[in-house]
N, C-alpha and C positions, 0 to 999 in steps of 0.2 A: 434459562437465560444464559447468555454468553458472558464470560469474564474477559474476553479478548476484544480490544478496541482497534479499529482502523483509524489512523490519523492521516488526513490528506492535507495538501497545501503547505507542506513543510518547506522551510527555507533551505537553500543548498548548504547553509552553514550549520544546520541542526545535525547533531550526531547522537549516538546511542546514549551517551552520558547526559547531554542536555535534555534529551527526551525524558530520561528517567528522573532527572531533577524536577522537571515541570510537572510530571504526573505522580510522583511518589508522595506528594502532599495529600493525596486523596486516599492513600492506603498502601499496603505492601504490594509492590510489583514483583512479578515472577519473571517477566521478560520485557525488555524494551529494545526494539530493533528498527533502525532506519534502513529501508531497502535500498541497496546500491547496485549500480550497473556492474556486471561481472567483469567487463573488460576495462572500463575506465576507473572503477571504484568510486564514482561520483554518485551522490544521492539521486534517487528517482523522484524525490519530492513526496514520498509517503512512507509510513511505517506502521508498526503495531505495538501495542502495550497490553500486556496481560496482567491481571490482578489475581490475588489469592482469594478474593471474595467478590460476590456479585454486588454487594452494597458499595464497595470501593469502585468497581467499574462503573456503576450507575452514577455515583457522585462525580467521577472524573469526566464522564460524558457530559453531564449537566453543567459542570464547572468549567470545562475547557472548550466546548463546541463554540465556534465563532469568536474565539479569543485570540489575542496576539501571542505568538511565540517566535522569538528571534526575528521580529520585524514583519511577520506574515500572519494573516488571519487563517487559522486552521479549521478544518472540518473534522469532527469526531463522530463516529458511529460504531455500532457493534460490527465486528468482523464477521464475515460469512466464510465458512470453510468450503474449499473446492472439493468436489467428490474425488476420491482416490482413483487414480488411473485415467482420469479424463484429461484430454489435451485440448487446447483451444482449436477451434475450427480453422482450417487453412484455406486461403483463396487459391485460385488456379496458379498463382505464382507470377513471376516476371512482369512483363508489360502487356497483359491483356487477356485475361479470362480464357474461355473455351477454345477459341480459334487462334490464339497466339497474338492477335492484335498487332501493334507496331513492331515491325521487324521480325515478327514470328517468335518472340521469346515467350517462354512460360506456357501456360495452358494446361488443360486436363485431358488432352487427347490420349487415348489408349487403344 
């Protein structure tokens, strides 16, 4: 099982410290991180909490899923790891798929 939890639906006001405070009552946390935009530094509305034991992670999932945190109902689930080296699929880019679409921007022509 996984000891890392995904926390979704976070308030824009939730930060690493408030996330840790909310989840540490279930056991020893090893990491609490709210994911932020690289440019603006604002929360993206989700984060991760890791525990030192599976029992603590399970208790936190059961105790915090669909509960209020900083005025928002959060969703808690086990985190899934992205395979190393994989990048998200990219579309053709710009305004319109294969043929360029509106104004001829983007596309996959080669």
